[in-house]
C-alpha positions as CSV (number, residue, x, y, z in Angstrom):
1,M,41.7,-44.9,112.7
2,S,41.9,-42.8,109.5
3,Q,43.7,-39.8,108.2
4,E,40.3,-38.4,107.1
5,K,39.3,-37.9,110.8
6,T,40.4,-34.9,112.7
7,Y,43.2,-35.5,115.2
8,P,45.2,-33.3,117.5
9,A,48.0,-31.7,115.4
10,E,50.6,-33.3,117.7
11,L,49.6,-36.7,116.3
12,T,49.7,-35.9,112.6
13,V,52.5,-33.3,112.2
14,G,55.6,-35.3,111.3
15,R,53.8,-38.6,110.8
16,N,55.4,-38.9,107.4
17,I,58.8,-38.7,109.0
18,V,58.0,-41.4,111.6
19,E,56.7,-43.8,108.9
20,A,59.6,-43.0,106.5
21,T,62.1,-43.7,109.3
22,F,60.6,-47.0,110.0
23,A,60.4,-48.0,106.3
24,M,64.0,-46.9,105.6
25,C,65.3,-49.1,108.5
26,L,63.8,-52.0,106.6
27,W,65.3,-50.9,103.3
28,K,68.7,-50.6,105.0
29,N,68.4,-54.1,106.5
30,P,65.8,-56.1,104.5
31,D,66.1,-59.1,106.8
32,L,64.1,-57.1,109.4
33,Y,61.1,-57.7,107.2
34,N,60.9,-61.2,108.8
35,D,59.7,-59.5,112.0
36,Y,57.3,-57.0,110.3
37,E,56.0,-58.5,107.1
38,K,52.4,-58.8,108.5
39,I,52.1,-55.0,108.8
40,N,49.2,-53.5,106.8
41,E,47.8,-57.0,106.0
42,N,44.3,-58.3,106.8
43,G,43.0,-54.9,107.8
44,D,46.0,-53.8,109.8
45,Q,46.6,-50.0,109.6
46,T,49.9,-49.5,111.2
47,L,51.0,-47.4,108.3
48,I,48.5,-44.7,107.2
49,T,50.5,-42.2,105.1
50,Q,50.8,-42.7,101.3
51,D,54.6,-42.5,101.4
52,G,54.9,-44.8,104.4
53,K,52.7,-47.5,102.8
54,F,54.5,-47.1,99.4
55,Y,58.1,-47.5,100.6
56,F,57.2,-50.3,103.0
57,S,55.3,-52.2,100.3
58,L,58.0,-51.7,97.6
59,G,60.8,-52.8,100.0
60,K,58.8,-55.8,101.0
61,Q,58.2,-56.9,97.4
62,I,61.9,-56.6,96.7
63,W,62.8,-58.5,99.8
64,K,60.4,-61.3,98.9
65,Q,62.3,-61.7,95.6
66,G,65.2,-62.9,97.8
67,Y,67.4,-59.8,97.7
68,K,69.6,-59.4,100.9
69,S,70.3,-55.7,100.2
70,I,68.3,-52.9,98.4
71,D,70.7,-50.8,96.3
72,H,70.5,-48.9,93.0
73,V,71.0,-52.0,90.9
74,T,68.5,-54.0,92.9
75,V,65.8,-51.4,92.6
76,E,66.5,-50.8,88.9
77,T,66.3,-54.6,88.3
78,Y,63.0,-54.9,90.2
79,L,61.3,-51.9,88.5
80,K,62.2,-53.2,85.0
81,G,58.9,-54.0,83.2
82,K,56.8,-52.1,85.8
83,P,56.3,-48.7,84.3
84,A,53.5,-47.6,86.7
85,L,55.5,-48.5,89.8
86,R,58.6,-46.9,88.3
87,K,56.7,-43.7,87.6
88,S,55.4,-43.5,91.2
89,F,58.9,-44.2,92.6
90,E,60.5,-41.5,90.4
91,G,57.7,-39.1,91.3
92,K,58.7,-39.4,94.9
93,G,62.4,-38.6,94.2
94,G,63.7,-42.0,93.2
95,M,66.9,-43.4,94.7
96,R,68.2,-40.0,95.5
97,M,65.4,-39.5,98.0
98,V,65.8,-43.0,99.3
99,D,69.6,-42.5,99.8
100,D,68.9,-39.2,101.6
101,M,66.4,-40.8,104.0
102,R,68.5,-44.0,104.6
103,S,71.5,-41.9,105.5
104,T,69.7,-40.7,108.6
105,V,68.5,-44.0,110.1
106,T,70.0,-46.8,112.0
107,P,68.4,-50.3,111.7
108,E,69.4,-51.2,115.2
109,N,66.8,-48.6,116.3
110,I,63.9,-50.1,114.5
111,D,62.2,-51.3,117.7
112,A,62.0,-47.8,118.9
113,S,60.8,-46.6,115.5
114,Y,58.1,-49.2,115.4
115,D,57.1,-48.3,119.0
116,S,56.6,-44.7,117.9
117,L,54.2,-45.9,115.3
118,V,52.3,-48.1,117.8
119,K,52.2,-45.2,120.2
120,L,50.7,-42.7,117.6
121,N,48.2,-45.3,116.5
122,Y,47.2,-46.0,120.1
123,L,46.7,-42.3,120.8
124,M,44.6,-42.0,117.7
125,W,42.5,-44.9,118.8
126,L,42.0,-43.3,122.2
127,H,41.0,-40.1,120.5
128,D,38.4,-42.1,118.4
129,Q,37.0,-43.6,121.6
130,G,36.3,-40.1,122.9
131,F,39.3,-39.6,125.3
132,N,40.5,-36.1,125.8
133,L,44.2,-36.4,125.2
134,T,45.0,-32.7,125.2
135,P,46.0,-32.4,128.9
136,H,48.6,-35.1,128.6
137,I,49.5,-35.3,125.0
138,N,53.0,-33.8,125.2
139,R,53.7,-36.2,128.1
140,F,52.4,-39.2,126.1
141,L,54.6,-38.3,123.1
142,N,57.6,-38.8,125.3
143,M,56.4,-42.2,126.7
144,P,56.9,-45.6,125.1
145,S,53.5,-47.1,124.1
146,H,53.2,-49.5,127.0
147,E,53.5,-46.7,129.5
148,I,50.5,-45.0,127.9
149,Y,48.6,-48.3,128.3
150,D,49.7,-48.5,131.9
151,F,48.7,-44.9,132.5
152,Y,45.1,-45.5,131.6
153,E,45.0,-48.9,133.3
154,R,46.1,-47.3,136.6
155,A,43.6,-44.5,136.1
156,F,40.7,-47.1,135.7
157,N,41.9,-49.2,138.6
158,D,42.2,-46.1,140.9
159,G,38.7,-45.0,139.8
160,S,37.3,-48.5,140.5
161,L,38.8,-48.5,143.9
162,A,37.6,-45.0,144.7
163,T,34.0,-45.8,143.8
164,G,34.1,-49.2,145.6
165,H,32.7,-51.1,142.6
166,D,35.7,-53.5,142.6
167,I,35.5,-54.2,146.4
168,N,33.3,-56.8,147.8
169,I,33.2,-57.2,151.6
170,K,30.8,-59.7,153.1
171,P,30.4,-62.0,156.1
172,L,32.3,-65.4,155.8
173,K,29.6,-68.0,156.4
174,I,28.4,-71.4,155.2
175,D,25.3,-70.7,153.1
176,D,23.1,-72.6,150.7
177,A,25.1,-71.6,147.7
178,Y,28.2,-73.2,149.3
179,I,26.3,-76.4,150.1
180,D,25.0,-76.5,146.6
181,K,28.6,-76.3,145.2
182,C,29.7,-79.2,147.4
183,I,26.7,-81.3,146.2
184,K,27.3,-80.6,142.6
185,G,31.1,-80.8,142.8
186,N,31.5,-77.3,141.4
187,V,34.7,-76.7,143.4
188,R,36.5,-79.1,141.0
189,G,38.7,-77.7,138.3
190,I,38.5,-78.3,134.6
191,A,38.9,-82.1,134.0
192,Y,41.6,-83.4,131.7
193,G,41.3,-87.1,132.5
194,K,40.9,-88.6,129.1
195,V,44.6,-89.7,129.1
196,C,45.8,-88.6,132.6
197,N,43.1,-90.2,134.7
198,I,45.2,-90.7,137.8
199,L,46.8,-87.2,137.6
200,N,43.5,-85.6,137.0
201,Y,42.0,-87.4,140.0
202,L,44.8,-86.3,142.3
203,T,44.7,-82.6,141.2
204,L,40.9,-82.5,140.7
205,G,41.5,-81.1,137.2
206,L,43.0,-77.8,136.3
207,P,42.1,-75.3,139.1
208,K,40.2,-72.2,137.9
209,G,41.6,-68.9,139.1
210,D,44.9,-70.6,139.9
211,L,48.3,-71.8,138.4
212,Y,49.3,-75.3,137.3
213,M,53.0,-76.0,136.7
214,L,54.3,-78.7,134.3
215,A,58.1,-78.7,134.6
216,G,61.0,-80.7,133.2
217,Y,64.3,-80.4,131.6
218,S,64.8,-79.3,128.0
219,G,63.7,-81.9,125.5
220,V,61.6,-84.0,127.9
221,G,58.4,-83.2,126.1
222,K,56.7,-80.6,128.3
223,S,54.9,-78.8,125.6
224,S,53.9,-82.0,123.8
225,F,52.6,-83.4,127.1
226,V,50.5,-80.4,127.9
227,F,49.1,-80.1,124.4
228,E,48.2,-83.7,124.0
229,N,47.0,-84.5,127.5
230,Y,45.4,-81.2,128.6
231,I,44.7,-78.8,125.7
232,L,43.2,-81.3,123.3
233,P,40.9,-83.2,125.7
234,I,39.6,-80.0,127.2
235,S,39.0,-78.3,123.9
236,C,37.0,-81.4,122.7
237,K,34.5,-80.6,125.5
238,G,33.9,-77.2,124.0
239,I,36.1,-75.3,126.4
240,K,38.1,-72.5,124.7
241,C,41.9,-73.0,125.2
242,A,44.8,-70.8,124.1
243,I,48.6,-71.1,123.8
244,I,50.9,-68.2,124.5
245,S,54.4,-69.3,123.5
246,N,57.8,-67.6,123.7
247,E,59.4,-71.0,123.0
248,M,57.9,-73.1,120.2
249,K,56.6,-71.7,116.9
250,E,53.1,-72.1,115.6
251,E,54.3,-74.8,113.1
252,S,55.4,-77.0,116.0
253,F,51.9,-77.0,117.6
254,Q,50.4,-77.5,114.1
255,D,52.5,-80.6,113.8
256,L,51.2,-81.9,117.2
257,L,47.6,-81.2,116.2
258,M,48.1,-82.8,112.8
259,I,49.6,-86.0,114.3
260,H,46.8,-86.2,116.9
261,I,44.0,-85.9,114.3
262,L,45.7,-88.4,111.9
263,T,46.1,-91.0,114.6
264,Q,43.3,-90.4,117.1
265,D,40.5,-89.1,114.8
266,L,41.3,-90.8,111.5
267,G,43.2,-93.9,112.8
268,Y,46.0,-93.2,110.3
269,W,49.6,-94.1,111.2
270,G,51.3,-93.6,107.9
271,L,52.8,-90.3,109.0
272,N,54.8,-89.4,112.1
273,R,56.3,-86.1,113.3
274,K,59.6,-86.6,111.5
275,L,57.9,-87.3,108.1
276,L,55.8,-84.2,108.5
277,K,58.9,-82.2,108.7
278,Q,60.8,-84.0,105.9
279,G,58.1,-83.6,103.2
280,E,58.2,-85.9,100.2
281,L,54.6,-87.0,100.8
282,N,52.7,-89.4,98.5
283,D,49.1,-89.0,97.3
284,E,47.7,-90.9,100.2
285,N,49.5,-88.8,102.7
286,I,48.3,-85.6,101.1
287,E,44.7,-86.8,101.0
288,M,44.9,-87.6,104.8
289,L,46.4,-84.2,105.5
290,N,43.5,-82.5,103.8
291,R,40.9,-84.7,105.7
292,A,42.7,-83.7,108.9
293,K,42.6,-80.0,107.9
294,Q,38.8,-80.1,107.8
295,I,38.6,-81.9,111.2
296,S,40.9,-79.3,112.7
297,V,38.3,-76.6,111.8
298,E,35.3,-78.5,112.9
299,K,36.6,-80.1,116.1
300,Y,39.5,-78.0,117.3
301,G,38.6,-74.6,116.1
302,N,38.4,-73.3,119.7
303,I,42.2,-73.4,120.2
304,K,44.0,-70.2,119.6
305,F,47.8,-69.4,119.4
306,S,49.9,-66.3,120.1
307,K,53.6,-66.1,119.6
308,L,55.8,-63.9,121.8
309,F,59.4,-63.1,121.2
310,D,60.2,-62.1,124.7
311,N,59.0,-62.5,128.3
312,D,57.3,-59.0,128.5
313,F,54.6,-59.6,131.1
314,R,52.7,-56.6,129.9
315,K,52.1,-58.4,126.6
316,I,51.1,-61.6,128.4
317,R,48.6,-59.8,130.5
318,K,47.1,-57.9,127.6
319,I,46.7,-61.1,125.5
320,T,45.3,-63.0,128.5
321,R,42.7,-60.4,129.4
322,Q,41.5,-60.2,125.8
323,L,41.2,-64.0,125.7
324,A,39.4,-64.1,129.0
325,R,36.9,-61.5,127.7
326,D,36.4,-63.7,124.6
327,G,35.4,-66.7,126.8
328,F,38.7,-68.6,127.0
329,E,39.1,-70.6,130.2
330,V,42.5,-72.3,129.8
331,I,45.7,-70.6,128.9
332,F,48.9,-72.5,128.3
333,Y,52.0,-70.2,128.9
334,D,55.0,-71.9,127.3
335,T,57.6,-71.4,128.8
336,M,59.2,-70.1,132.1
337,K,62.9,-70.8,132.5
338,S,65.3,-71.4,135.4
339,E,68.8,-70.5,134.1
340,D,71.8,-71.8,136.0
341,N,73.9,-68.7,135.7
342,A,71.1,-66.2,136.4
343,N,71.7,-63.5,139.0
344,D,69.5,-62.5,141.9
345,I,67.7,-59.9,139.9
346,M,66.5,-62.6,137.4
347,W,65.2,-64.8,140.2
348,Q,63.3,-61.9,141.7
349,Q,61.8,-61.1,138.4
350,L,60.8,-64.7,137.9
351,L,59.1,-64.7,141.3
352,I,57.3,-61.4,140.6
353,Q,56.2,-62.7,137.2
354,S,54.8,-65.9,138.8
355,R,52.8,-63.8,141.3
356,K,51.5,-61.6,138.6
357,L,50.4,-64.7,136.7
358,F,48.6,-65.9,139.7
359,Q,46.8,-62.6,140.2
360,L,45.9,-62.6,136.5
361,A,44.4,-66.1,136.7
362,S,42.6,-65.3,139.9
363,K,41.1,-62.0,138.7
364,E,40.0,-63.4,135.3
365,N,38.9,-66.8,136.9
366,I,40.8,-68.8,134.3
367,S,43.2,-71.7,134.6
368,I,46.8,-71.0,133.6
369,I,49.2,-73.8,132.9
370,A,52.8,-72.7,132.8
371,S,55.5,-75.0,131.5
372,Y,58.8,-74.5,133.4
373,Q,62.3,-75.5,132.4
374,L,64.2,-76.9,135.3
375,A,67.8,-75.9,136.2
376,L,70.3,-77.9,134.2
377,H,72.7,-78.4,137.2
378,T,70.0,-80.6,138.8
379,L,69.8,-82.9,135.7
380,N,71.3,-85.9,137.6
381,K,68.7,-85.9,140.4
382,R,66.7,-89.1,140.4
383,Y,63.8,-87.8,142.5
384,L,62.4,-84.4,141.3
385,D,61.2,-81.9,143.8
386,A,61.3,-78.2,144.5
387,S,65.1,-78.2,144.8
388,C,65.2,-78.6,141.0
389,L,63.8,-75.1,140.7
390,S,67.1,-73.9,142.0
391,N,67.1,-70.3,143.3
392,A,63.5,-69.9,142.0
393,K,62.0,-72.5,144.4
394,Q,60.1,-69.6,146.2
395,I,57.7,-69.7,143.3
396,K,56.3,-73.0,144.8
397,E,54.2,-70.9,147.1
398,V,52.4,-69.3,144.2
399,F,51.3,-72.5,142.3
400,S,48.4,-74.6,143.2
401,E,49.6,-77.8,141.4
402,M,53.2,-78.7,140.5
403,V,54.2,-81.7,138.3
404,Y,57.7,-82.5,137.1
405,L,58.5,-84.9,134.2
406,R,61.7,-86.8,133.4
407,P,62.4,-90.0,131.3
408,L,62.7,-93.3,133.1
409,W,66.4,-94.2,133.6
410,D,67.8,-97.4,132.3
411,D,68.4,-98.7,135.9
412,E,64.8,-98.2,136.8
413,Y,63.2,-100.7,134.4
414,T,61.7,-103.9,135.8
415,G,64.4,-106.1,137.4
416,E,67.1,-103.4,137.4
417,K,68.9,-102.1,140.4
418,N,66.5,-99.2,141.0
419,D,63.3,-100.8,139.7
420,V,60.5,-98.3,140.2
421,K,58.0,-101.2,140.7
422,P,55.0,-99.9,138.8
423,Y,51.5,-100.8,140.0
424,V,47.9,-100.0,139.7
425,L,45.2,-99.8,142.4
426,Q,42.5,-102.4,142.3
427,H,38.9,-101.2,142.0
428,D,36.6,-102.0,144.9
429,E,33.0,-103.3,144.5
430,S,31.7,-99.8,143.9
431,G,34.1,-99.3,141.0
432,K,36.3,-96.8,142.8
433,Y,40.0,-97.2,143.4
434,G,40.8,-99.2,146.5
435,K,44.1,-99.7,148.4
436,V,45.2,-103.0,146.9
437,E,48.2,-102.6,144.7
438,I,48.6,-104.8,141.6
439,S,52.2,-104.8,140.2
440,F,53.1,-105.2,136.6
441,A,56.3,-105.3,134.5
442,L,57.7,-102.6,132.2
443,E,58.7,-103.6,128.6
444,P,62.4,-103.1,128.0
445,D,61.9,-101.9,124.4
446,K,59.5,-99.1,125.3
447,K,60.1,-95.6,126.5
448,Y,58.5,-94.3,129.8
449,V,58.2,-90.9,131.5
450,V,57.7,-90.4,135.2
451,A,55.6,-87.6,136.5
452,F,56.3,-86.3,140.1
453,L,53.4,-84.6,141.8
454,D,55.4,-82.3,144.0
455,K,52.5,-80.1,145.2
456,T,48.7,-80.3,145.1
457,R,46.0,-78.7,147.2
458,N,43.7,-81.6,146.5
459,D,45.5,-84.8,147.5
460,K,48.8,-86.0,149.0
461,D,52.1,-84.6,147.7
462,G,55.0,-86.7,146.6
463,Q,53.1,-89.2,144.4
464,T,54.7,-90.5,141.2
465,I,52.8,-91.7,138.0
466,I,54.4,-93.4,135.1
467,Y,53.5,-93.0,131.4
468,E,54.4,-95.0,128.3
469,F,55.5,-92.5,125.6
470,D,55.9,-92.8,121.8
471,G,57.6,-89.6,120.6
472,Q,57.1,-90.3,116.9
473,F,53.3,-89.9,117.3
474,N,53.3,-87.9,120.6
475,K,51.2,-90.7,122.1
476,W,51.0,-90.9,125.9
477,K,49.5,-93.7,127.9
478,E,49.1,-93.4,131.7
479,I,49.8,-96.9,133.0
480,G,49.9,-96.5,136.8
481,Y,51.8,-95.4,139.9
482,C,55.5,-96.1,140.6
483,T,58.0,-95.7,143.4
484,V,61.2,-93.8,142.7
485,R,64.1,-94.1,145.0
486,Q,65.0,-90.9,146.9
487,D,68.4,-89.3,146.1
488,R,71.0,-89.7,148.8
489,G,72.8,-86.7,150.1
């Protein structure tokens, strides 16, 4: 996309005004730069006019100096000692021009202003690809950007259906290809059994073309569990994995990756998650961090991260399809929520979103793990099942595998009133698990987490597995099965 190319007049006339409006929203409220500071970096061309780029860049530089407002004194102070920049600024009308432009904008409308830029850039890109925009251009200019995307997606889908290329109707029969799959075990999902050997066996891995739920209450460690026990072991086998998060920031997953490399790859226990956040590191700590950085590139470079700031499914779908095209097989979507005070419309949207996630996984033939936050009003339930999904329990029909986590309660330790009686299954002569249960005791000074397998299409529902957990180092150890007493009521 470039101004040197020839575009329909509707896409270029007034472009200066659109970009200036966006830039002046930022000048009027510089804190908004937090959301848009990456614009026009690393090859990005969101802004293409000289004025738009100038005002955006100048405001950003002033904001980075720590100024909370951009007024006459602020600009004068910043331009002091910068004669070339001052000349350019004055040549565009100086603060008089800025004041005139700022008086016409409202920072609360910056999302709409930014979407106008995205829309124009998308239309220019479509023009560059050879699409004839002329028949629809006035209609497009009155649409938000995502509706234009949906317009062409529907057109392609309709065309595919009309030509029959996306439809495959054939006899259902047992053939050699099916027998070969059974022999090779290709119907299994993506194995994650390095830590979770029992759970991986029960679910036959992560199902491809399907959904896997890992649920729990806030703070139980859902994201930490998935990252340590699913994403990292799978990525080490060369399988591309990605995280799409509307919950945790990139830094939080960087912390988890760093702790894993330090402890598991380098055998170094001199730093924990809290110390990483506090800073004040010594020379040895810094040396180990730099060694871990190199390992992260060499061993874990096939993990990608994308941060979302809302639950817009259009964005999730767009990102996931791109990742699938790039060969990614496992997507961790963090997180779906079940709010206690949500209305019927919210529950319906949650159900619709889960069905769309399933369709996306199925069509792209990838595995999607969705973390799910359980309803807080069920926090006192001892035995976790679909009732903890509250009004959203209908989504159970969509997921292939559903696992819920909660910490072990004090009265469930060995010898206590509701002892969960942990055990392992003895191996038979062939080395496979038999039916003989061998009990063992829990240590009172350690922390444990129980996983409830509420649903699986590959084994018996209702099984419970217990993990030893060290939160300082995000270290999980699967130690066996257990028996949790059912709630009365």
